[in-house]
N, C-alpha and C positions, 0 to 999 in steps of 0.2 A: 444276247438276242432273247434268251427266254425272259430276262427282266421287261424288256420293251413289249413283248407279246403280253405278259402278264399286267403290264400297266394299261395297255389298250383293252384288254378283256374287263379290267376293273373299271376303266372309264366307260366302256359299253354298258357294264352292269349298273353302274351308276345313273345313266341316262335313263335305262329302262325303269329303274327303281323311281327315279324322279318323275318320270311320266306315268307311272303306275299310281303314285300317290296324288298326282293332278287329276288323274282320272276319278279316283276316289272322291275328290272333291266336285268334280264337274260334272258327272254322269248322273242321269235323273233317277234310276231305281236300282233295288239292291241286286237285281239280276246283271246289269250292266257294270256296276260296282264291283261285283264279285268277278266278272271277266277281266276288268283291269288289275284287280289285286292277284289274280291267279297268274297272269302274264308277268306282272311285276315280280313275284317270287320265283316263278319258273325260269324265266329268261334273265332277269336282273340278278337275283341273288346267285342263281347258278353260275353266271358270268363271273362275278366277283369271286366266288370260291374257286372257279377254275384258273382265274388270274393268280389267286393266292398259290395254288398249286404249281402253276408255271414258275412262280418266284421263289417258292421254297423247295422245289423240286421232292423227291421221295423220302422226305422226312417224316417224322411222326405227324407234325402238323399238316403237311402235305396229304398225307394218306386220309387223315381225318377230314380235310376239306373235300376230297373224292367221295368220301362215306356220306358226308352231308348232301352232296349233290345227288348221290343215289337216292337217299332217304327223300330228299325234296321232290325228286322227279316221280317217286313212286306213291307219295302222299298227298301232294298238292291238287292234282286233278280229282282224286277220290274225294277228299274233303270238300272242295269246291262243288262237286256234283252233289254231296250229301247236304251242304247248306242251302243249295238252290232248290233241291226237291222239298226240304223241310219247309223253306219259306213258301213255296208253292202250296204244299198241303195245309199251311197254317192259313192260307188265305191272302197272302201279300200280293198285291195287285201289281200286274205289269205296267209299264210306263204306256201310256195312251198312244204314243207313236210306235209301239212295238206292232210288228206285222204277223209273226207266227207264234202260236203258243204249243210248243210240242209236248209238254207236261198234259195240258189239256186234251190234245188229241189222244194221247196214250189212255188217258183215264176214260174218255168217252168210247174208245176201242175195247176196253175191259167189259163194258156193261152188256 
C-alpha cells in the first residue's frame, strides 16, 4: 500500500515539476516565472521526496528525504521573495498586463 501511495505522490510531483518548467518558458516576466518555479519546487519536489519516503520507510534515505522537504519548505519562499525584491529594486519592469505592484506601493508609503 505504501508503494502505491509513493508512486502516486511521485507522479503528482512530476506533474507539478513539468507544469512549473512549462511556466518558466511561457510566462511573460521574471515575477510570474518566479511564481511558477516556486510552486514547482515547493509542491513538485516535495511531493517526489515524500513519495520516496513512503516507498523507503524510516530508513536513512527516507529520513534524509524528510529533512530535504523541511529544508525546501523553509528556504524556497524566502529565496523567491529575496529574488523578487532584488529584481524590483534593480528596475526590472513588470509585465504590462500586471494589475498591482505591491513593492511600489510599499516604497511610496515609506516616503
